ChimeraX commands (.cxc) that place a marker at each C-alpha (Angstrom):
marker #1 position 0.00,-0.04,-0.05 radius 0.5
marker #1 position 1.36,3.43,-0.96 radius 0.5
marker #1 position 2.02,5.90,1.78 radius 0.5
marker #1 position 0.38,9.37,1.44 radius 0.5
marker #1 position 2.53,12.38,2.07 radius 0.5
marker #1 position 0.89,15.72,2.55 radius 0.5
marker #1 position 1.95,19.31,2.43 radius 0.5
marker #1 position 0.22,22.56,3.41 radius 0.5
marker #1 position 0.47,26.03,1.95 radius 0.5
marker #1 position -0.49,28.91,4.23 radius 0.5
marker #1 position -1.31,32.31,2.74 radius 0.5
marker #1 position 0.82,34.09,5.36 radius 0.5
marker #1 position -0.45,37.55,4.56 radius 0.5
marker #1 position -4.06,36.54,5.33 radius 0.5
marker #1 position -3.27,34.31,8.38 radius 0.5
marker #1 position -4.38,35.95,11.62 radius 0.5
marker #1 position -2.47,33.65,13.90 radius 0.5
marker #1 position -5.50,32.24,15.72 radius 0.5
marker #1 position -3.69,28.85,16.21 radius 0.5
marker #1 position -6.82,26.81,15.67 radius 0.5
marker #1 position -5.04,24.75,13.02 radius 0.5
marker #1 position -2.20,23.91,15.48 radius 0.5
marker #1 position -4.65,22.12,17.77 radius 0.5
marker #1 position -6.48,20.42,14.91 radius 0.5
marker #1 position -3.37,18.76,13.52 radius 0.5
marker #1 position -3.12,15.14,14.75 radius 0.5
marker #1 position 0.60,14.73,13.77 radius 0.5
marker #1 position 1.92,18.00,15.21 radius 0.5
marker #1 position 3.00,19.40,11.85 radius 0.5
marker #1 position 1.93,23.05,12.21 radius 0.5
marker #1 position 3.63,25.69,14.35 radius 0.5
marker #1 position 3.47,29.41,14.64 radius 0.5
marker #1 position 6.19,31.51,13.14 radius 0.5
marker #1 position 8.26,33.91,15.22 radius 0.5
marker #1 position 8.11,36.29,12.28 radius 0.5
marker #1 position 5.08,38.43,11.55 radius 0.5
marker #1 position 3.15,39.22,8.37 radius 0.5
marker #1 position 2.36,42.72,7.12 radius 0.5
marker #1 position -0.57,43.00,9.59 radius 0.5
marker #1 position 1.55,42.08,12.56 radius 0.5
marker #1 position 0.29,38.55,13.12 radius 0.5
marker #1 position 2.43,35.53,13.76 radius 0.5
marker #1 position 1.45,33.05,11.02 radius 0.5
marker #1 position 1.18,29.23,10.76 radius 0.5
marker #1 position 3.87,27.24,8.98 radius 0.5
marker #1 position 4.95,23.59,8.60 radius 0.5
marker #1 position 7.41,23.03,11.49 radius 0.5
marker #1 position 7.43,19.17,10.97 radius 0.5
marker #1 position 6.76,18.70,7.21 radius 0.5
marker #1 position 7.80,15.01,7.06 radius 0.5
marker #1 position 4.93,14.10,9.42 radius 0.5
marker #1 position 2.11,15.61,7.31 radius 0.5
marker #1 position -0.44,13.01,6.13 radius 0.5
marker #1 position -2.63,15.48,4.17 radius 0.5
marker #1 position -5.61,14.87,6.44 radius 0.5
marker #1 position -7.00,18.40,5.76 radius 0.5
marker #1 position -8.07,18.96,9.41 radius 0.5
marker #1 position -6.16,22.24,9.44 radius 0.5
marker #1 position -7.81,23.56,6.32 radius 0.5
marker #1 position -11.27,22.57,7.54 radius 0.5
marker #1 position -11.01,24.38,10.89 radius 0.5
marker #1 position -9.25,27.47,9.52 radius 0.5
marker #1 position -11.79,30.30,9.98 radius 0.5
marker #1 position -10.25,32.39,7.22 radius 0.5
marker #1 position -9.65,29.57,4.68 radius 0.5
marker #1 position -5.97,30.43,4.22 radius 0.5
marker #1 position -4.62,26.86,4.25 radius 0.5
marker #1 position -4.44,24.65,1.20 radius 0.5
marker #1 position -3.59,20.99,1.62 radius 0.5
marker #1 position -1.87,18.88,-1.08 radius 0.5
marker #1 position -1.50,15.07,-1.02 radius 0.5
marker #1 position 0.74,12.78,-3.00 radius 0.5
marker #1 position 1.03,9.00,-2.97 radius 0.5
marker #1 position 4.58,7.83,-2.35 radius 0.5
marker #1 position 5.81,4.46,-3.46 radius 0.5
marker #1 position 7.74,2.57,-0.84 radius 0.5
marker link #1:1,2 radius 0.2
marker link #1:2,3 radius 0.2
marker link #1:3,4 radius 0.2
marker link #1:4,5 radius 0.2
marker link #1:5,6 radius 0.2
marker link #1:6,7 radius 0.2
marker link #1:7,8 radius 0.2
marker link #1:8,9 radius 0.2
marker link #1:9,10 radius 0.2
marker link #1:10,11 radius 0.2
marker link #1:11,12 radius 0.2
marker link #1:12,13 radius 0.2
marker link #1:13,14 radius 0.2
marker link #1:14,15 radius 0.2
marker link #1:15,16 radius 0.2
marker link #1:16,17 radius 0.2
marker link #1:17,18 radius 0.2
marker link #1:18,19 radius 0.2
marker link #1:19,20 radius 0.2
marker link #1:20,21 radius 0.2
marker link #1:21,22 radius 0.2
marker link #1:22,23 radius 0.2
marker link #1:23,24 radius 0.2
marker link #1:24,25 radius 0.2
marker link #1:25,26 radius 0.2
marker link #1:26,27 radius 0.2
marker link #1:27,28 radius 0.2
marker link #1:28,29 radius 0.2
marker link #1:29,30 radius 0.2
marker link #1:30,31 radius 0.2
marker link #1:31,32 radius 0.2
marker link #1:32,33 radius 0.2
marker link #1:33,34 radius 0.2
marker link #1:34,35 radius 0.2
marker link #1:35,36 radius 0.2
marker link #1:36,37 radius 0.2
marker link #1:37,38 radius 0.2
marker link #1:38,39 radius 0.2
marker link #1:39,40 radius 0.2
marker link #1:40,41 radius 0.2
marker link #1:41,42 radius 0.2
marker link #1:42,43 radius 0.2
marker link #1:43,44 radius 0.2
marker link #1:44,45 radius 0.2
marker link #1:45,46 radius 0.2
marker link #1:46,47 radius 0.2
marker link #1:47,48 radius 0.2
marker link #1:48,49 radius 0.2
marker link #1:49,50 radius 0.2
marker link #1:50,51 radius 0.2
marker link #1:51,52 radius 0.2
marker link #1:52,53 radius 0.2
marker link #1:53,54 radius 0.2
marker link #1:54,55 radius 0.2
marker link #1:55,56 radius 0.2
marker link #1:56,57 radius 0.2
marker link #1:57,58 radius 0.2
marker link #1:58,59 radius 0.2
marker link #1:59,60 radius 0.2
marker link #1:60,61 radius 0.2
marker link #1:61,62 radius 0.2
marker link #1:62,63 radius 0.2
marker link #1:63,64 radius 0.2
marker link #1:64,65 radius 0.2
marker link #1:65,66 radius 0.2
marker link #1:66,67 radius 0.2
marker link #1:67,68 radius 0.2
marker link #1:68,69 radius 0.2
marker link #1:69,70 radius 0.2
marker link #1:70,71 radius 0.2
marker link #1:71,72 radius 0.2
marker link #1:72,73 radius 0.2
marker link #1:73,74 radius 0.2
marker link #1:74,75 radius 0.2
marker link #1:75,76 radius 0.2
view
C-alpha cells in the first residue's frame, strides 16, 4: 500500500495567527512563526513537514480559509 505524504501552503499575509489549526493537527505538523506578516500577526507554517499526512483537518478548521492541503502517494 502506498503511503500518502501531505503538504500545506499557508497564505501568510491573510493568516491571523489564531492557532486553531495547530490544535487540529493530529501529527503536530503546524507551528506558529516567530516572524510576523504585514498586519503584525504570527502566522502558521509547517514546522514538521515530514509528518504531514494530508488529512485536511487544518484547512477545515481554519476560519479564514488560508490553508491549502496537497496530497501525493509515495511508493515505498
